[in-house]
N, C-alpha and C positions, 0 to 999 in steps of 0.2 A: 542540246544539252547546254547547261549554263557553263560559264568559263571554267568553274572550279569543280566540274563533275569529274570524278575519278574514272580512269579507263578500264578497270576491271569489270568483267560481265556482272558478277554478283553485286559490286558495289554500284555499278550503273542501274541494276535493278532496284537496289534500295532507294536510290535517288528518284527513280520513277514512282515507287511505291509511296514514299513520304510525300512526293508532290500529290499524288492522287489522294492520299489521306487529307491534305490540306484542302483539296477541291471538296471532298466530302464534308469536311467541318464548314467550308463556306456554304455549301448547299444546305446543311442542316441549320445554320444561323439565318439563312434567308427564309427558311420555312418556319423556324421557330425563333423569331428575334430575341426573345427572352432566355434563350437557352445558355448554359453555362458550359463551356468547353474545357477539357483538360490537356490531355496529351495524345499525340497520334504518330507512333513510330512505325517504321517498317519492321516486319518479323519474316520468319522463313515462309516463303511462297506468298506473301502479302502484306497486309497492314491492318491497323486498327485505329480507331480514335474514341475516346471516352467522352460521354455527354451527360448533362443533367437537364431533362426536359419536364421533370415532375411525374413522369410515367416511364413504363418500358415502352421501346419501339414496337410497333405492329408490323406485320408483313407488308400491308399497304404503305406504310410509311417508308420502307426500303424502296419500293417501286417508285415513290414520289421523290426520294432523295436521288436515286440513280437518274430519273428524268431531269432534275434540276442540275445535277452534275454534267450530264450531257450538254445541256445549254451552256454552262459555263466553259466547257471544253470547247464548244463551237465558237464561243466569242474570242478564243485565243487571248485570254488575258496574261499578261506579262507577270512573272514573279519578280518583285523588285525588292533588293535587299537594302535595308537600312540599319544603321547602328546609332543608338541613342544612350544617353546617360541613363542610370538606374532610376533616379526620380522621375525622368520623363516617362520611362517605361511603366512605373507604378501608376502614374497618372492616366496613360492610355488604357491600362486594363483595369481600372479601379473597380469597374462592374463585373469583373471576372474574378472570383475568389480563388479559383485554382491556379490561374496564371499569376496572381497576386503572391500566392503561397510560394510558387517556384521562384518568383524574382526575390522574395524575402529570403529564400534559402540559398541565395548566390554563395558559392564557396563550399557548400554542404553537398550539392547535387550537380556536379559537373556534367552529368549525363543528360540533364534535362534542357539543354540548348543555351545555357548562359554561363558565363564566365568572367570574373573581374567585374569592374564598375561600367563597362561599355557592353550593352545588350543588342544582340543582333535580332532584327525583325524581318518579317516577309509581308509585304503588301501586294494585293491584286487590284490595281485600279481599273475601274471600267465605268464609262459614262458618269463621271463625277462622283461615284461611289467606290468603295474599296473594302476588301477583307483583309484584316490585319491579324498576324499571328506571331507568336514567340517562338523563334527557331534558330538553330545554328546553319541550317542548310546543308548542302547545297540543294537546289531544285533544277528541274528542267527549265528552259528558258521562258516558257510559256505553257498555259493549260492546253493549247492546242497540240503540244507534243506529247499528250496522253493518248496513246493509241487503242488501248484495249484494256477495260477492267469490268469487274463485276463485284457487286455486294454479295456476301455469302450468309451472313447470320448475325444475330444479336446475342448478347449475354449480360448478366449482371457483372460488375467488377468494383469491388471495394477501392475508393481512392488511396493510392500508394499501396494496395494490397493489405491495408489494415482493416480488420472486421469491426473496428470501433469508429471507423471514419464512413462518410456517406457512400451509400451504394450508388455507383454511376451505371450508366447504360453504354455498353461497348458495341460498336459495330465493326464487324470483320469484313475485309475485302481483299481482293486480289488484283493485280495489274501486271501485264506483260507488254513486250515490245511489238507483238503481232497477234492478230485475231486467232491465228492458228495455233499460236502457243497457248492463248487463253482457252480455246476450246479443247485443246489436248488435256490441260490441267484440270478443266471441268469434268472431263471424261474420266480421268483418273480418280477424281473425288467421288463420282458416281460408282465407278468399279470397286473402290474401297469400301464405301458404304454398303454395297450389295454383298461384299464378302466379309463384313464385319463379324467377327466370331460371336460376339453377343447376339446379334440378329440371327446368324445361321444356326447356332446352338439351340435357340428356341424353335426356330422353324424345323429343324431336324429332331426335335423332341429329345435333346440330349440334356438339357438342363433348363430350370426356371429360376426367377428370382422373386420369390413371394415378398410383397411389401412388409409383411408381418415380421420378417426376419431382418430387414434393413437393406440399403442399397449395396449392390455388389456382393451379396452373400448367396451363393448358387445352391440350389437344391439339385442333385444329379439323378436324372431318371435312369431307368434300366439300360438303355442304349448308351447314355453318357457314362454310366457306371462301368459298363464293359470297357469302353475306350480308355477311361481313367485307369482302370485295373491293368489293362495291357500296357499302357505307357509306364505306369508305376513299376511293373515287373521288368520290363525292359531296362528302365533306368537302374533299377537295383542290381540287375546281372552285369550291366556295363561298370558300374561302380565296384563291384566285387572282383570282377576280372582285373580291374585296375588297381587292386590292392586296398581298397577303402574297406572300413568295417562300419557297420550301421550302429547307431545309437537311437534311443527315442527319449523324449523329454515330454513333460506334461503340457497341456495348453493352458492351463490356469496356474497360477502360483500365489503366494501370500503377497499382500500389498507392499510388504517391506521390500521386496525385490524390485518392484516398479518404483518405488521412492528412490532406490539406489541408482537405478538407470535414469531417472529423470522423467519417466514416462507417466506416473500416476496422475500429476496435475494437469495432464491433458486428457 
C-alpha cells in the first residue's frame, strides 16, 4: 500500500478499487488513444470509470481491456503522485474536456479530486511513456499490488447525471485482495441473478411485462394473482389486528393535484 493508505478494511478496499479503475482507464486509453475519460471512483463492491470512445463498448472490448490491464499489472508500474498549479494542470489535460471541466470547477466540486489552487495528479511511468490522471488518491504503491479483479458490465451514463449532457459509456468492475474473495463475490452475483424475482416470476408463470404497457408494469397471471391475493389478505389482517383502519384513494386525479405536488411537470 502507499504511505497514506488508510488502515480500515473498507477504506483499503476503496484504495485498491480506485487504483484498479485507474489501470482500467490506462488500458482504455492505450487501446483507444483518442478516448476521452471522465471519472472513476470506487463504489460498493467495486468501481467504475466513464469514457467517450464514440460508441458503446462491446463484450469483446471488455475482454481486450482486461487483457491489457493484466499486462499493465504484470509490469508493476508505480503510482507516482504529483502536485502542480492549476494552469499547468489545465495545459496537461487540454485535450480532455471532462478533466478540464473538473479543473475549471475547482472550489465547486471538492469531491472530484481537486481542491484549492494546487492539483494532485497520479502518473504511471513505464518505458519512457506514462499514464496521467487527475486524482486525490491515495493508491496502492504500484500496479503489481492489484491481485484480483474482474470487469463486469457496461452501461450508458450521462455526464454528471444530466440528461442534457453527453452520454458516456461506463464500465463497471470489481477488485479484491485475494482470488478466493473475487470468486466468492462472482458466485454471489450469479446466485443473485438466478434468484432475481423478475426472472423467477416469469419462469414460474406468475407475471409478465408486456412492452405495450411500459417497463416495470406487470400483468399478473392466475398463479401470481393467487399469491398476490393471499399476501394482500395477510397484510390486511395484520394491519386490522394492530388497530389500523383501511381507506382507499383513486389512482387518477385532476391535474391541479399534481401541479400542487410538483409532479405534473415531470
